[in-house]
N, C-alpha and C positions, 0 to 999 in steps of 0.2 A: 503658373506657366508664364503669366505676364511679367512677374518679377524676375524670373529666370531670363527671359528675353531682354529685359532692360539691363540686367547685369552683364549679359553677354555683349550687348551693344556698347555699353560704357567701357567694358574691358577692351573691346576691339578699338574703340576711339582712343583710349589711353595708349595702347600699344602702337597704333599708327602715329600718334602724336610724338611718342618717344623716338620712333624710328625717323620721323621727319626732322625732329630737332637734332638728333645725332648726325643726320645727313648734312644739315646746314653747318654744324660745327666742323665737320670734316672738310666740306667744301671751302670754308673760310681758312682752314689750315693750309689747304692746297694753294689758295690764292695768295696767302702770306708767303709761302715757300717760293712761289713763282716770282713774286716781287723782289726776292732776294737772290734768285738764281741767275746763272749766266745764260745769255741768249745767243741764238744763231739764226741767220736768215736762211730760208729754204725755198727751193723752186721745184715744184712737181710738174712734170711734163707729160701730157696726154696726147699721144700721137694719132690716135683714132685710125689705126691701120686696119683695113678690112681683112677679115679672117681668111677669105678665099684667095688672097694674094700674099698673105703674110710670109709663107714659106716658099714662095716662088723666087728662085735666084735672080730673076730679071728685076725684081723690085727691091733687092737688098740695099743698093746704093741710094735709091729714092727714100727708103725707110730711114736710113741713117741721116740723110739730108734733112728730112722732116724734123727729127729730134734735134739735130744740130741747130737748125734755124730757130726753132722754138726756144732752145736753151740760151742762145746768144742774141735773141731778138732785141732786148733792151740794153744790152751791154753792161749789165750790172754784175756784181760779184756776190751771189747769194750765200756763199758759204758751203751749202750742200745742194746739189742738183740730183733729183731722183727720177729715173726712167722706169717704166713698168716691167713686168715679167716678160722674159724673152723679147725685150725691146730690140735687141740685135738678133735677128733670126738666122744666125750663122755662128760658127765656132769662133768667138772673139779671141781665144787664146792663140789661134793661128796668125802668124805675122804676115800681114798682107795690106793692101790699100784700105780695106774696110776697117781693119784693126787700127791702122794709123789715123784714120778719120775720126774714130771715137776718142782716141788718145788726145787728139788736137782739141776736142771740145773741152776737156778738163783743163788743159794747159792754157787755152785761149780765154776761158772764163775765169781762170785762177780760182776755181772752186773744186771741192770734192765732188766726184760723180759716182753714183751708185746705180747700177742697172742690171737687168736680167739678161742672161745668155745661156744657151746650152754649152756644156763643156765635156771633156772626156779625159780618161786616164788609160794608158796602155800598161798592161802587165803580162805575165806569162800566160794567164788564162784568156787574154784577149783584150777587147776595148770595153770599158765601162763608161756609160754616158750619164750625165747629171743635169738636172735643172738647177742652174746656179745663179748667184748674184755676185758681181764683181764690184770692188771699190777701188777707184782711182784717186790718186792724190792730186793736189793743186798743180803739181809739176807734170802730171800725165803718166805716172808710174802706177803699176798694180800694187796695192797695199794689202789686199785681202780678198778672200773668196768664200762664200757660203754655199754649200750644196744642200738642196732641199731634203728634209728628213721624212716628211709625211706625204707620200705620193698618192695621186688620185687613181683608184682602180679603174681600169679600162680606158683611162685618159692618158696616164703616164706609164702604166704597166698593165699587163694582163695577169691577174692572179690565177694560180693553178694552171699555168700554160701547158705543163707536161700532161695534164689530164684533159685539157680543153684546147687541143691544137687547132681546131677549126675556128676559134674565136680570135679576132684581131682587135687592135686598138681602135677606139672610136675617134681619136684625135689624129689629124694628119700632121706629120712632121717627122722628127727623128724617131729612132726605135725606143725600146723600153728603157726607162731611166732607172738608175740605182739610187739607194738612199745614201745620205751624207754621213759624216762622222759624229754629228751632234749639234745641239743648239749652242754654238760657240760665237760670242759677239765678235764683230770686226773691230779693228783699232783705227780710230780717226783722231790722231794726236792724243789729247787727254780724254777723249770721249770714246764710248763703246756702243755703236748702234747694233741692235739685234734685228736680223732680217727674217721676216715671215713671208714666204712665197705662196701666193694664191690663197687657198682656203686654210693654210696654217694660221691665218689671222683669226679664225673662229675657234682655235684650240687653246683653252686656258693653260694647259700644261706646257705648251711651247713658249708662250710669253713669260710664264712663271719661271721656266728654266733659264731664260735670258736674264730675268731680274736677279735670280740667285747667282748667276755668273758675273754680275756686275754691269750689265747693260744699263745705259741711261737714256736711251731713245729707241723706240720701236719703229721699224720701217716695213710697211706692207707693200709689196709689189705684186700686181695681179693682172690678169687678162680676163675681163668679164664679158668679152664679145660673144661668148657662147650663149649667154642668157638672152640676148636680143632685147627688144623693148618690152620687158616684163618687170615685175616687182622684184625679181631676184637680185639685181645689182643693189637696190636699196636695202634689201634684207641682209645681203653680204656686208654692206657698210655698217648697218646697225649692230650686227653681231660683233664686228671688229672693234667698235667703240668700247666694249666691255674690257678689252685687253688693256686699254689705257687706264680705265678706272681701277681694275684689279691690281695694277702694278704702280700706280701713281707716276706715270710717265707720259710724255707727249708721244703721239703716234702720227706718223705721216704716211699717206697712202697714195701711191701712183698706180693708176689703172689705164690700160690701153684705150678703152672706150668710155671710161668712167665707171664708178664715181671716184675721182681723186679728191682727197680731203686732208685737212689738218685738224687733229683732235687733241684737246687739252687733257690733262690728267683727271679732270672731273667728268670726262665723257662728252664735253660740249664740242660740237663740230664748228670750228671757228670759220672755216671757208671750205667750199667745195666746188667742183666743176659740174657742168651739165653732162648728160649722156650723149654719146655718139657725136662728139664735136672735138676738133682739135682745140686744145686749151692748155693754159698754164695756171697753176695755183701758187701764189706767192704768199709768204707769211713768215712768222717768227716762231721758233720753238725755244722753250726754256728748259734748262736742266735742273731738276730738283732731286733730292735724295731723301725719299720717305719710304719707310717700310710699311707694308700692310699685312694684316693677318692672313689674307688669302695668299699673297705671294710667298709667305713664310710657311704656312701650314697646308695650303692647297684646299682640298675638299673635305677636310676633317670635320667641319660642321655638318656637311651632308651625311657623312657616315654616322655621326652621333645621332642625327635625326632618324636615320634608317634603323639603327640599333634600338633607339627609344620606341619607335613605331612597332618594330618586331616584338620588343619586350611587352608592350601594351597588348598586342594581339595574343601573345602566348598567355599573358596574365588573364585576359578576358576569357580565353578558352578554359583555363584551369578553374577560374572562378565559376564559370558556367557549369563545368563538369561537377564541381563540388556541390553546387546548389541543386543540380538534378539528382545527385545521389542522396542528398539529405531529404529531398521531397519524396523519394521512393521509400525511405525508411519510415 
């Protein structure tokens, strides 16, 4: 028994050593690719807008003013400015003073501006509402829009509403949202950012779809004010870091109340903001082109492990049944 335990311990140490060595090699590959990749300055803006006034029309102009002042505070040209999910708590697509104020931020900063806003489409069936992200060019023109794919039950829509008419949404704001057309990267000159809204940042399949579609930067915009001063914002951030690792891409994250962060392709948080404070996070992202097994094949390794485990269970039952029969003979 002692020899068996020693062999198992040695085997475990060897396996862990091989995994650690492989990890170091892969991280070095990422660092080398970063040193050769193109870079861009980014500015993440954290408005820290209180949830109980966020959707109050009286505070719409004040909200835009907060984001504008934080974005233009130092007068630099960061390249890309990112505001959080529903940073504009109104329909940005409507042409009015609020719309023009947001457009002026992009043109005044001479930077690309990506931000969250509800949007809508009218058709013969009525009006469909979306949780969206808009991308403005350095000239202040709309260059693209992403509509959220993976909606939050009871937060953004009520499942089985026809069977449960007495249940309403838990989140105050606009009505039920509709799903978008797909995980389609936006176009920012020669680059393609992939937008993950709210908890889409914890979904490997979402980031993987962007990678396969040619995205070279992941942008997560979220509003974690619902979590309050708990461990949840930290957990949300920690889960999001895996999207950068899985796809060998930089990931930038702008949150209304925190935690906003810049994450490199090895999963290292380069800089981050505090919780429940108005803040900006400045840094540099680099564009690298590295394929990974996970982004190419997804969860195939998990499925192989599952089939192997099931096979071992079936084999053990068969062997046990055969041994029992032989014993009775």
